C-alpha positions, 0 to 999 in steps of 0.5 A: 310301233312303226310299221307294224300297226297300233296295238292299244288296250284298256281295263276299267272297272265299276261298282254301283250299289251291290252291282260291281263288274269290269270291261276289257278292251283291246283294239289293232290298226294297221295302214300300210299304203293304201290298205287299212286294217282295222281289229278290236273287241270290247268284253264285259265281265260281271255287273258292269255299268257305265252312265249309259246304262243308267238310263238305258240296257246294260252295256253288251257283253261282246263286241268284235269288229274287223274291217279291211279297206282300200283305197283306189286312186280311180275307183274309189274306197272299198270296205269289208267289215265283220260285227259281232254282237252278244248282250246279257238278255235272253230275249236279245239273240246274238247278232252278226253281220258281214258288210261292203262299203264303196264311196268315191267323190267325182270332178265338180265335188259330187259323190257316190256311195253304196253299202250293203249289210248282210244278217248271218243269223238270218239269211232274210236279214239283208240290206242295201242303200245306195246315194248320191250327193250333187253340189249346185253352187250358191251352199245348195245341194242335192242328195237322192238315196235308196234303201232296200231293207225287208222286202220294202224300197224307200227312195228319198230325195232332198234339195237343202241350202243349209243356214250360213255359220255367221247367219242368214236363211236356209231352207230344205225340200224333201220327197219321200217314195215307198211305205210312207210316201210323202213330203215335207218342207223346212225354212230356218233364219239366224240373225245376231238376236236368235234363231227362227225354224218352221217346218211342216210334212206328211208321211203316210197317214202322219201329219206333222208341223212345227215351230221352233225359236231360240235366243238370249236375253242378257241384262247387264253393264245398264242395258238389255241385249238380244243375242242368239243362244249363249251355251257359254261365257260372254261379255259387255263391251263398252267404248266410253259412250263411242257408237260404231266402234268395230270389236274384235274376238280373237282378232276376229271382228264380231260386231259394233258398239250401239248408240250408247257405245256397248255390244254384247260379245258371245261366245267367250270360253269360260275359265280361259283368257279370252282377247277382246279388242279394238283394231285401231286402223278401223277407228275415225281419225279423231278417236284415240284409245289407250289399250287396244286389246283386253283380256276377259276371263268370266265363269261358267255361263256368265258374263262380264265387263270389258271397258276401253277407254276411248276419246275424240279429239281434234287434230290437224297437220300444220304446215308452219313457215317463218316470216319470209315464207320458208319452212321452221327448222326441223325439231322446232317445238310447238306450245299451247299458248296458255301452257308454254310447258306443255309440248304439243308437237314437234316440227318435222320436214317441210315445217309440217307438225301433227298437233292433237287438242285443238279447238275452233280458234287456235293460238299456238307458240313455237320455239326454235334456235332461231326465236319464237314465233306465234300463229293463229289459225282457225281449224275446219270441221273435222271429219273422217280424215286428218285435215291438212292446214297451211302453210301458216305464217308463224310471226315472231313475238314482240320483246317484253 
């Protein structure tokens, strides 16, 4: 509807035994520039029931809300609201409230908000709330708030450092002044193998302490794995027994394989294709992989095995010269001495050839238009980088 706003409506019916009813709703929103207007109503007819009412009271027979707001660049956000609520219960009187709300974010990230709510059915039904949030850096924040309701005032101060999403430590210290004055503290720790939370506090005459731990044990792929709580699917990745191989889930590194070449990867999306891969750039120079990414589609709350075929190879960059000390010609073929039909490598510029499948002692044959020659050499111990060997003198083979 463009600048005229958005109008929406819905109607549902329900049947529960002998109970039958319906619920209708209508809503309208309009946001011209910095102004915001929202109106909505929800009305129940007959003995309408939803899922929530199976475990609690029946839905309200009437809910009407109106909101008008304005965003000022320097002064912040202002909102005025009206709420009307009626329920099909003689013990629950109709309720009507009006409210005002203000909030603003200041420089350096700290913010403040203020709200007032007044009941129209009872003049004494009034509440006032004010809060200030101050970021302290290093993922820490300080929050102080005060609430006045029913003739009583409560002040709450809270200093916290949330647990990082990728694991680590977090804590919270809280103090309250008012009818139930007191203090509380909490410590949390999350690792790849689970989560632990401890806390204690005293408010008024109540003292409480608690401890909570959760995680998961998975027996799969011939091994036992510990992990954080698993609410969806998972996979066990294998890498042919190679340890410390970085594994990726949707192009994000999630861990490295253990000493037996295995890693539990969580969470995966059930019934959907999940891309599990290995970044070849993070592999050692002497390791080769057939497929760098595989697709895993596990069922709900179940696991699957994703196997990558990796192998260790001994490779080197050979610098090959002829008997006169000149680089061998480009295009010459390097062959294994015992299998002349198995091409190992091709000589490039400056007589250089990248050769895989070497052993400690090597005897290679080179074929070119200028004739055949052979070379013998000892390969150095394999390191994280490809060794450069040579120049090696390729000597012509005697005629048979």
